[in-house]
N, C-alpha and C positions, 0 to 999 in steps of 0.2 A: 254074358252080359246084354248083349244086344236084344236078346229074346224077351228080357223084361222091360227093356224101353220102350215107349210109345213111337215107334219109326215108321214112317211111310215108306223106307227104302234104305240101300246102302250103298256107297261108292267103294269100289274095292280097287285102290290104287295098285299099279304093278302087277296086274293079272296078267300070268302067263302059263299057266296050266288050268284045266278044268278043275284040278284037286285042288287049287288055291280059292275056289268060290265056295263059300260056305252055306251051309243049308240050314236056314234059319227060319224054320215053320213056315215057308212061303213068302218071306219076306223078298221082295224083288231086289236086285242087285244092277247096278251099272258098274260093267268092268271097265275100268282104264287102262288100256293097253299102251304100255310106254317103253316096250324092248323089241329086239330082234324076234327073242323067243315068242313074246306074246302075239306079235305079226303072224309067226309062223304057225300058231294054234288058235288064230282067231276063230276060226270056223267052227272048232269045237268049242271053244269058250262061248260064243253067240250060241251055240245049240244047247248049252245046259239050260236047263228047267228055269233056275232061279233066274238068269239073265234075261233082262228087260232092253236093255240097250248097251250098246259099246260105245265108248268115248277115247279119243287118240290124246296121249300125253306124247305130244310132238317132240317139246325140247328135250325131255328125257330119252326120246328114241333116237333123235339125232344125235345127241352125246353118245348113245350106246352103239350106234352103227358108225361114228365118227363122220359124219356127214354134216354139212351146212343146214341150216333151219330154212330152208328155202322151198318154194313151191316144187320146182323140179326133183330135187331131191327127196322129198317125201311123198311123191305122186303114187308110187307103188304102194306104201303103206296104207295111204288113205283109201284107194282104191280097194286094197284087199279088206278093209275095214267095212266098205260099203258093200263088197260082194258077200261077205260073213254074213252082215245083218240081213241082207235079202234071202241068201239061203235058209237063215235060220227065221223067216218070217218076222224079223224085226223092222222098227221103223229105222231109218237111215241114222248112222251114227253121228255122235257130235264130235266136231273138229276140234284140235286143239287150241290152245290160248294165242293170242297176237302179243308177242311180248312188249311191245312198245304201249305204255300207258296213256299215252298223249295224242298218239297219230290217229286221230279218227278215220281219216282217209285211208288209211293202211288197213286198218279192222274192218270197214266196210269192203274193202278191195278183196281181204282175205276171206271174209263172209262168203260173197257173191262167188270167187272161185271154189269154196268148199260146197257150196250149194250146187254148182253147176257139175260137180262130181258125185253127188249124190248124197252128201250129208244133211241131216235134217235140222242141225243145230251147231253152236260154237260154244266153248267155254269161254267164260270171261274170267278176267284177274282184275278188273277195276270196275265199280259201276259206271264210269263213263264210257266203257265199251259196249254197253248194251244197247243204245239206240244206233250205233252204226252197224252192230250185229243185226239187228232188226232190219235196217235198212238194206244191208248186203244181201239177206236172205229173201226180200221182198222182190217178186218181179218187176221189171223194167215196165215202163206204158207200154213199148214196142210189144214186150211180149204178152201183156195183157189184151193187146188189139190182135195181135194173130191167135192167142188160144181162143179169144172170142170169135174171129172167125172160121177157125176150126171147125168149132162146136155147132155153130150156126149152119155151116155148109153141110155136117154131118146129120144135123138134125132134120135137115130139108130133103136127105137121102139122096137117091139115084144110083146106078150101077158105079159109075165113076165119080168120085168127088175129087176135085182140086181146089186148092186155096194157093194162092200166090204162084201159080203154074206149077205145083208141088201135088203129088197124090197123098190123099189122107186115107189112111187105112187105121186100124185099130190101135198100133203103138203111137201113132202121131194123133190120136184122139185122146189117147190116155196120159201123154206128154201133156196136151193143152189142158185136160182135166187138173193134173197134178198142179200146172202154173195157176190156175184158178183158185184152186185149195190153198196154194201157199197165200195168193194174195188175201184170200178170207182168213188167214192163219189157223186153218184146220191142215192137219195131216192128209195125205192123198192116201187112199187105199191102197196099200202094197202088200199083197202077201196076205197071209193068216198071221196076224199080229198076236203075240202070246200074253 
């Protein structure tokens, strides 16, 4: 049926195995990983040619493994989705939802935490969450100032480049470029995007 509908893509809930991912004539799939088995198979799922993005079903995942829905309890799973995405040449995964509908500060804090891990976005369950998520993924003024200093020092060249007393090499420059790309709302170039 999906082949006959004018769809731009498909969100596949409960993705646990590569075999779960439908091949619908090139229709892009966002695989929502929501279980221990899905996390265990995240690298294979991300590598499937139909998959364009991973997303984390954090509430269902916490229930599946019997953990609290907290940053500490979910760190390993979030990190695995970031690694799986990177290894497959995908943009960073979308983090799971913030369960609170009305706590904008918590939503922003959780978005900033997800961004710090390498997630590239966050699922929302309520329109009021959109602005806090955008703010949470936006670089801080201090990050922007640092990134600007790093790129200016890199452009000036020299054998040994330092910013704020720290060495600036290619990984540091790439991080600075990523911060500025986030500020502009454009994805930083990360690998070979499918």
